[in-house]
DOTOR-989095 format. One record per residue: z, y, x of N, C-alpha, C in turn. Coordinates in steps of 0.02 Angstrom, whole numbers. Layout:
residues N
+--------+---------+--------+--------+----------+---------+--------+---------+--------+
!   n_up ! n_north ! n_east !  ca_up ! ca_north ! ca_east !   c_up ! c_north ! c_east !
+--------+---------+--------+--------+----------+---------+--------+---------+--------+
!      Z !       Y !      X !      Z !        Y !       X !      Z !       Y !      X !
...
+--------+---------+--------+--------+----------+---------+--------+---------+--------+
end
This chain:
residues 188
+--------+---------+--------+--------+----------+---------+--------+---------+--------+
!   n_up ! n_north ! n_east !  ca_up ! ca_north ! ca_east !   c_up ! c_north ! c_east !
+--------+---------+--------+--------+----------+---------+--------+---------+--------+
!   -879 !     693 !   -933 !   -819 !      699 !    -894 !   -809 !     772 !   -875 !
!   -750 !     798 !   -885 !   -735 !      867 !    -868 !   -734 !     875 !   -792 !
!   -765 !     927 !   -767 !   -770 !      938 !    -695 !   -717 !     988 !   -670 !
!   -670 !    1008 !   -712 !   -617 !     1054 !    -692 !   -574 !    1021 !   -639 !
!   -562 !    1058 !   -584 !   -519 !     1032 !    -531 !   -552 !     981 !   -486 !
!   -617 !     971 !   -495 !   -653 !      922 !    -454 !   -691 !     958 !   -400 !
!   -705 !     922 !   -347 !   -746 !      949 !    -293 !   -807 !     905 !   -285 !
!   -864 !     935 !   -276 !   -926 !      898 !    -266 !   -939 !     892 !   -192 !
!   -952 !     832 !   -168 !   -968 !      823 !     -98 !  -1041 !     841 !    -86 !
!  -1055 !     884 !    -37 !  -1124 !      901 !     -22 !  -1158 !     842 !     12 !
!  -1121 !     805 !     52 !  -1145 !      743 !      81 !  -1087 !     695 !     85 !
!  -1100 !     631 !     78 !  -1045 !      583 !      79 !  -1007 !     585 !    145 !
!   -940 !     583 !    140 !   -898 !      577 !     199 !   -864 !     510 !    195 !
!   -872 !     469 !    245 !   -844 !      402 !     243 !   -815 !     384 !    311 !
!   -765 !     340 !    308 !   -740 !      308 !     369 !   -783 !     246 !    380 !
!   -770 !     211 !    433 !   -808 !      150 !     447 !   -802 !      99 !    391 !
!   -744 !      98 !    357 !   -734 !       49 !     304 !   -765 !      72 !    238 !
!   -796 !     131 !    236 !   -831 !      154 !     177 !   -788 !     191 !    126 !
!   -726 !     204 !    142 !   -682 !      238 !      94 !   -689 !     314 !    103 !
!   -703 !     350 !     49 !   -711 !      422 !      53 !   -647 !     456 !     76 !
!   -654 !     506 !    118 !   -596 !      543 !     142 !   -607 !     617 !    133 !
!   -554 !     656 !    136 !   -559 !      728 !     131 !   -514 !     762 !    181 !
!   -501 !     823 !    170 !   -460 !      862 !     216 !   -390 !     873 !    188 !
!   -366 !     830 !    145 !   -301 !      839 !     113 !   -260 !     776 !    118 !
!   -194 !     784 !    110 !   -150 !      726 !     110 !   -144 !     696 !     40 !
!   -174 !     727 !    -11 !   -171 !      703 !     -79 !   -208 !     636 !    -85 !
!   -188 !     598 !   -135 !   -224 !      537 !    -151 !   -291 !     558 !   -179 !
!   -345 !     530 !   -152 !   -412 !      549 !    -175 !   -446 !     491 !   -210 !
!   -481 !     508 !   -263 !   -522 !      460 !    -299 !   -591 !     490 !   -305 !
!   -642 !     449 !   -311 !   -710 !      475 !    -320 !   -742 !     442 !   -380 !
!   -777 !     482 !   -419 !   -814 !      457 !    -477 !   -881 !     492 !   -477 !
!   -934 !     453 !   -468 !  -1002 !      477 !    -471 !  -1014 !     537 !   -424 !
!   -986 !     533 !   -364 !   -996 !      586 !    -315 !   -945 !     642 !   -318 !
!   -903 !     643 !   -368 !   -852 !      695 !    -374 !   -787 !     669 !   -343 !
!   -754 !     712 !   -305 !   -690 !      694 !    -275 !   -635 !     721 !   -321 !
!   -590 !     677 !   -342 !   -536 !      695 !    -386 !   -470 !     688 !   -349 !
!   -437 !     742 !   -330 !   -372 !      736 !    -299 !   -320 !     719 !   -352 !
!   -279 !     670 !   -338 !   -228 !      649 !    -386 !   -160 !     675 !   -364 !
!   -122 !     704 !   -410 !    -55 !      726 !    -391 !    -10 !     666 !   -376 !
!     39 !     677 !   -336 !     86 !      623 !    -319 !    123 !     603 !   -383 !
!    132 !     538 !   -393 !    170 !      514 !    -451 !    243 !     535 !   -446 !
!    276 !     541 !   -503 !    347 !      558 !    -503 !    389 !     498 !   -480 !
!    451 !     510 !   -464 !    495 !      456 !    -442 !    503 !     403 !   -497 !
!    515 !     422 !   -561 !    519 !      371 !    -613 !    454 !     331 !   -620 !
!    398 !     365 !   -616 !    333 !      331 !    -622 !    326 !     279 !   -566 !
!    340 !     299 !   -504 !    335 !      253 !    -448 !    385 !     196 !   -454 !
!    444 !     211 !   -480 !    495 !      158 !    -488 !    471 !     106 !   -538 !
!    444 !     128 !   -594 !    418 !       81 !    -644 !    361 !      41 !   -613 !
!    317 !      74 !   -576 !    260 !       38 !    -544 !    286 !     -15 !   -496 !
!    335 !       3 !   -456 !    364 !      -45 !    -408 !    394 !    -105 !   -444 !
!    432 !     -92 !   -497 !    463 !     -147 !    -534 !    411 !    -191 !   -569 !
!    357 !    -161 !   -591 !    302 !     -199 !    -622 !    268 !    -245 !   -571 !
!    254 !    -219 !   -512 !    224 !     -260 !    -460 !    271 !    -317 !   -443 !
!    335 !    -301 !   -437 !    385 !     -353 !    -421 !    388 !    -407 !   -475 !
!    382 !    -386 !   -538 !    384 !     -433 !    -594 !    324 !    -481 !   -593 !
!    268 !    -459 !   -566 !    206 !     -499 !    -567 !    193 !    -537 !   -502 !
!    224 !    -516 !   -448 !    206 !     -541 !    -381 !    209 !    -617 !   -376 !
!    263 !    -649 !   -396 !    270 !     -721 !    -387 !    219 !    -760 !   -426 !
!    210 !    -743 !   -490 !    161 !     -781 !    -530 !     90 !    -767 !   -507 !
!     76 !    -706 !   -483 !     10 !     -691 !    -457 !     -4 !    -733 !   -395 !
!     45 !    -737 !   -351 !     36 !     -778 !    -289 !     23 !    -850 !   -305 !
!     58 !    -877 !   -354 !     47 !     -947 !    -374 !    -24 !    -958 !   -399 !
!    -55 !    -905 !   -424 !   -124 !     -909 !    -449 !   -175 !    -890 !   -394 !
!   -150 !    -881 !   -332 !   -194 !     -863 !    -277 !   -214 !    -790 !   -275 !
!   -174 !    -748 !   -306 !   -188 !     -676 !    -311 !   -133 !    -636 !   -278 !
!   -147 !    -573 !   -265 !    -96 !     -528 !    -241 !    -85 !    -473 !   -292 !
!    -22 !    -453 !   -301 !     -5 !     -397 !    -345 !     11 !    -338 !   -301 !
!    -24 !    -282 !   -312 !    -18 !     -224 !    -268 !     -9 !    -161 !   -310 !
!     30 !    -115 !   -285 !     39 !      -51 !    -318 !      0 !       3 !   -282 !
!    -33 !      46 !   -320 !    -67 !      106 !    -295 !   -112 !      92 !   -235 !
!   -158 !      45 !   -241 !   -207 !       33 !    -188 !   -275 !      60 !   -211 !
!   -316 !      77 !   -163 !   -383 !      101 !    -178 !   -424 !      43 !   -206 !
!   -457 !      55 !   -262 !   -497 !        4 !    -296 !   -569 !      28 !   -300 !
!   -613 !     -10 !   -269 !   -685 !        7 !    -271 !   -715 !     -24 !   -334 !
!   -736 !      21 !   -379 !   -766 !       -1 !    -442 !   -842 !      -4 !   -438 !
!   -870 !      27 !   -387 !   -942 !       29 !    -376 !   -956 !      74 !   -318 !
!  -1019 !      85 !   -301 !  -1035 !      125 !    -242 !  -1009 !     197 !   -245 !
!  -1004 !     226 !   -303 !   -981 !      295 !    -310 !   -917 !     302 !   -351 !
!   -880 !     247 !   -356 !   -818 !      249 !    -396 !   -761 !     216 !   -359 !
!   -712 !     256 !   -340 !   -651 !      233 !    -307 !   -593 !     263 !   -344 !
!   -550 !     221 !   -373 !   -491 !      245 !    -408 !   -429 !     213 !   -378 !
!   -371 !     243 !   -392 !   -307 !      216 !    -368 !   -264 !     202 !   -430 !
!   -271 !     142 !   -459 !   -230 !      124 !    -516 !   -157 !     113 !   -495 !
!   -113 !     112 !   -543 !    -42 !       99 !    -529 !    -31 !      27 !   -508 !
!    -74 !     -18 !   -530 !    -66 !      -90 !    -517 !   -135 !    -121 !   -509 !
!   -142 !    -164 !   -459 !   -203 !     -204 !    -450 !   -181 !    -275 !   -434 !
!   -207 !    -323 !   -472 !   -196 !     -394 !    -457 !   -265 !    -422 !   -440 !
!   -272 !    -442 !   -376 !   -338 !     -461 !    -351 !   -334 !    -513 !   -296 !
!   -391 !    -543 !   -281 !   -399 !     -584 !    -222 !   -422 !    -538 !   -166 !
!   -375 !    -513 !   -128 !   -392 !     -466 !     -74 !   -353 !    -485 !    -13 !
!   -385 !    -477 !     44 !   -351 !     -489 !     107 !   -290 !    -443 !    112 !
!   -235 !    -469 !    134 !   -174 !     -430 !     134 !   -177 !    -370 !    181 !
!   -225 !    -367 !    226 !   -233 !     -311 !     271 !   -293 !    -267 !    253 !
!   -323 !    -280 !    196 !   -382 !     -242 !     175 !   -366 !    -169 !    162 !
!   -415 !    -126 !    173 !   -407 !      -54 !     160 !   -412 !     -39 !     86 !
!   -444 !     -83 !     48 !   -452 !      -72 !     -24 !   -464 !    -139 !    -58 !
!   -459 !    -140 !   -124 !   -476 !     -198 !    -165 !   -544 !    -184 !   -197 !
!   -581 !    -236 !   -212 !   -645 !     -228 !    -244 !   -641 !    -253 !   -316 !
!   -676 !    -219 !   -361 !   -674 !     -238 !    -432 !   -696 !    -310 !   -443 !
!   -743 !    -334 !   -404 !   -768 !     -402 !    -413 !   -714 !    -454 !   -398 !
!   -663 !    -435 !   -359 !   -608 !     -481 !    -343 !   -545 !    -466 !   -384 !
!   -549 !    -418 !   -429 !   -490 !     -395 !    -467 !   -487 !    -431 !   -534 !
!   -430 !    -459 !   -549 !   -419 !     -495 !    -611 !   -385 !    -450 !   -663 !
!   -340 !    -407 !   -640 !   -302 !     -365 !    -686 !   -290 !    -298 !   -652 !
!   -296 !    -245 !   -691 !   -280 !     -177 !    -668 !   -228 !    -149 !   -716 !
!   -182 !    -109 !   -690 !   -130 !      -81 !    -732 !   -121 !      -7 !   -724 !
!   -105 !      26 !   -778 !    -91 !       98 !    -777 !    -25 !     110 !   -814 !
!     11 !     160 !   -790 !     72 !      182 !    -823 !     56 !     250 !   -853 !
!     63 !     257 !   -918 !     46 !      320 !    -951 !    102 !     370 !   -944 !
!     90 !     430 !   -965 !    142 !      482 !    -965 !    192 !     466 !  -1020 !
!    255 !     484 !  -1010 !    306 !      469 !   -1061 !    287 !     495 !  -1130 !
!    295 !     450 !  -1179 !    284 !      469 !   -1248 !    211 !     470 !  -1270 !
!    164 !     460 !  -1224 !     93 !      463 !   -1243 !     67 !     392 !  -1253 !
!      9 !     389 !  -1284 !    -23 !      323 !   -1289 !    -77 !     319 !  -1236 !
!   -113 !     265 !  -1235 !   -163 !      255 !   -1182 !   -222 !     303 !  -1188 !
!   -226 !     340 !  -1242 !   -281 !      387 !   -1250 !   -281 !     440 !  -1195 !
!   -226 !     446 !  -1159 !   -223 !      493 !   -1103 !   -263 !     471 !  -1043 !
!   -287 !     409 !  -1042 !   -325 !      383 !    -985 !   -390 !     350 !  -1006 !
!   -425 !     377 !  -1057 !   -485 !      341 !   -1081 !   -540 !     335 !  -1029 !
!   -552 !     386 !   -989 !   -606 !      382 !    -939 !   -591 !     329 !   -887 !
!   -529 !     325 !   -865 !   -510 !      275 !    -816 !   -521 !     205 !   -845 !
!   -500 !     196 !   -907 !   -508 !      131 !    -940 !   -582 !     114 !   -948 !
!   -623 !     163 !   -965 !   -695 !      151 !    -970 !   -724 !     130 !   -902 !
!   -700 !     161 !   -848 !   -724 !      142 !    -781 !   -705 !      70 !   -764 !
!   -644 !      50 !   -782 !   -623 !      -19 !    -769 !   -665 !     -68 !   -808 !
!   -679 !     -51 !   -871 !   -720 !      -94 !    -914 !   -791 !     -99 !   -886 !
!   -820 !     -42 !   -866 !   -888 !      -42 !    -839 !   -892 !     -84 !   -775 !
!   -838 !     -87 !   -737 !   -837 !     -127 !    -676 !   -826 !    -201 !   -690 !
!   -810 !    -217 !   -753 !   -801 !     -287 !    -772 !   -733 !    -317 !   -756 !
!   -682 !    -275 !   -747 !   -615 !     -302 !    -734 !   -590 !    -333 !   -799 !
!   -576 !    -398 !   -799 !   -563 !     -433 !    -862 !   -497 !    -416 !   -898 !
!   -446 !    -394 !   -862 !   -381 !     -382 !    -894 !   -354 !    -313 !   -876 !
!   -321 !    -282 !   -925 !   -290 !     -216 !    -917 !   -219 !    -220 !   -943 !
!   -172 !    -194 !   -905 !   -102 !     -192 !    -925 !    -80 !    -119 !   -928 !
!    -60 !     -96 !   -987 !    -36 !      -28 !    -995 !     39 !     -28 !  -1006 !
!     73 !      13 !   -967 !    145 !       21 !    -974 !    157 !      92 !   -998 !
!    194 !      98 !  -1053 !    203 !      163 !   -1085 !    277 !     180 !  -1091 !
!    302 !     226 !  -1048 !    371 !      249 !   -1056 !    379 !     284 !  -1123 !
!    435 !     271 !  -1156 !    447 !      300 !   -1222 !    471 !     373 !  -1220 !
!    501 !     393 !  -1162 !    526 !      461 !   -1156 !    526 !     483 !  -1083 !
!    537 !     547 !  -1071 !    538 !      573 !   -1003 !    594 !     542 !   -962 !
!    645 !     517 !   -994 !    701 !      486 !    -958 !    686 !     414 !   -937 !
!    631 !     387 !   -959 !    610 !      318 !    -942 !    665 !     267 !   -957 !
!    697 !     273 !  -1014 !    749 !      226 !   -1033 !    722 !     165 !  -1069 !
!    659 !     168 !  -1090 !    628 !      112 !   -1125 !    552 !     116 !  -1115 !
!    520 !      58 !  -1111 !    447 !       56 !   -1104 !    418 !       4 !  -1151 !
!    354 !      13 !  -1166 !    314 !      -36 !   -1201 !    259 !     -59 !  -1153 !
!    245 !    -124 !  -1153 !    193 !     -152 !   -1110 !    141 !    -185 !  -1155 !
!     78 !    -169 !  -1142 !     23 !     -196 !   -1182 !    -29 !    -227 !  -1136 !
!    -50 !    -289 !  -1152 !   -100 !     -326 !   -1114 !   -165 !    -327 !  -1153 !
!   -219 !    -307 !  -1120 !   -285 !     -304 !   -1151 !   -333 !    -350 !  -1114 !
!   -381 !    -379 !  -1151 !   -433 !     -421 !   -1122 !   -501 !    -389 !  -1135 !
!   -544 !    -390 !  -1086 !   -611 !     -361 !   -1093 !   -656 !    -407 !  -1133 !
!   -683 !    -381 !  -1187 !   -731 !     -418 !   -1228 !   -785 !    -369 !  -1251 !
!   -848 !    -387 !  -1239 !   -904 !     -344 !   -1259 !   -895 !    -273 !  -1233 !
!   -876 !    -266 !  -1169 !   -869 !     -203 !   -1135 !   -814 !    -158 !  -1162 !
!   -766 !    -187 !  -1200 !   -708 !     -149 !   -1226 !   -646 !    -191 !  -1215 !
!   -591 !    -156 !  -1206 !   -527 !     -191 !   -1200 !   -495 !    -199 !  -1269 !
!   -478 !    -261 !  -1286 !   -445 !     -276 !   -1349 !   -375 !    -301 !  -1333 !
!   -326 !    -277 !  -1372 !   -257 !     -296 !   -1360 !   -247 !    -370 !  -1372 !
!   -214 !    -402 !  -1325 !   -202 !     -474 !   -1328 !   -129 !    -489 !  -1340 !
!    -84 !    -447 !  -1311 !    -11 !     -457 !   -1319 !     24 !    -391 !  -1305 !
!     84 !    -384 !  -1331 !    124 !     -324 !   -1317 !    198 !    -341 !  -1322 !
!    237 !    -298 !  -1290 !    310 !     -305 !   -1293 !    340 !    -235 !  -1295 !
!    381 !    -223 !  -1345 !    413 !     -158 !   -1352 !    478 !    -156 !  -1312 !
!    514 !    -100 !  -1317 !    576 !      -92 !   -1280 !    624 !    -151 !  -1294 !
!    649 !    -181 !  -1240 !    696 !     -236 !   -1246 !    664 !    -304 !  -1258 !
!    598 !    -306 !  -1264 !    563 !     -369 !   -1276 !    534 !    -398 !  -1211 !
!    502 !    -456 !  -1217 !    472 !     -489 !   -1159 !    398 !    -501 !  -1175 !
!    355 !    -479 !  -1130 !    283 !     -493 !   -1136 !    271 !    -561 !  -1103 !
!    245 !    -608 !  -1142 !    231 !     -675 !   -1116 !    158 !    -690 !  -1130 !
!    123 !    -713 !  -1077 !     53 !     -732 !   -1085 !     37 !    -785 !  -1033 !
!     -6 !    -831 !  -1051 !    -28 !     -883 !   -1003 !    -90 !    -860 !   -965 !
!   -122 !    -808 !   -989 !   -182 !     -781 !    -956 !   -173 !    -708 !   -940 !
!   -202 !    -682 !   -888 !   -248 !     -713 !    -841 !   -213 !    -761 !   -791 !
!   -148 !    -758 !   -788 !   -105 !     -805 !    -752 !    -39 !    -801 !   -788 !
!      6 !    -847 !   -779 !     69 !     -844 !    -818 !    107 !    -778 !   -806 !
!    117 !    -741 !   -861 !    152 !     -677 !    -859 !    216 !    -681 !   -899 !
!    268 !    -652 !   -872 !    331 !     -645 !    -909 !    362 !    -580 !   -886 !
!    354 !    -527 !   -925 !    378 !     -461 !    -906 !    431 !    -438 !   -956 !
!    492 !    -432 !   -931 !    547 !     -406 !    -973 !    544 !    -329 !   -969 !
!    532 !    -298 !  -1025 !    526 !     -225 !   -1024 !    590 !    -191 !  -1001 !
!    647 !    -221 !  -1017 !    711 !     -192 !    -995 !    716 !    -190 !   -919 !
!    683 !    -236 !   -884 !    685 !     -238 !    -811 !    644 !    -182 !   -779 !
!    600 !    -150 !   -818 !    557 !      -98 !    -791 !    589 !     -29 !   -792 !
!    649 !     -25 !   -818 !    682 !       40 !    -823 !    748 !      42 !   -785 !
!    761 !      -8 !   -744 !    823 !      -12 !    -707 !    811 !      14 !   -637 !
!    817 !      80 !   -628 !    809 !      110 !    -563 !    856 !     169 !   -556 !
+--------+---------+--------+--------+----------+---------+--------+---------+--------+
end
């Protein structure tokens, strides 16, 4: 892992709930003792994330899960990330979600890129045993079209299970009934 732009904690700083904190308003993530400040997402990125959470919320609730955008996810004692989407069994007032209670994690890639832009994050999700991964890939900087890909964890790797290109609908019965119209993710 590249250590550029990372800060090493000389000693752990924690609140009572165990979430690492720093002296900045930036979103912070920690991996193996390194604090990674995350830049604020763009307005289109946040809009797509909001629409994705909205698209999953009802079916997730029917399955006894909550769909959340940009919540702190504890992957282990030294790993805290903030994915774009977390579907988990978590108390609605919890400070964070735990990987052991997480069924699906989602990331929105940069426009025009593939998921190779987030391989370390994906490896961390796989190592934590999160069974499902949803990648949303904007086709251009204008966010006029997206592709959605659903992956399932098998033998410590995510394998593609279903996908939907621009204008299509992603339909899956697992991990809970999913129906995501990609056209609905770009209406903002």
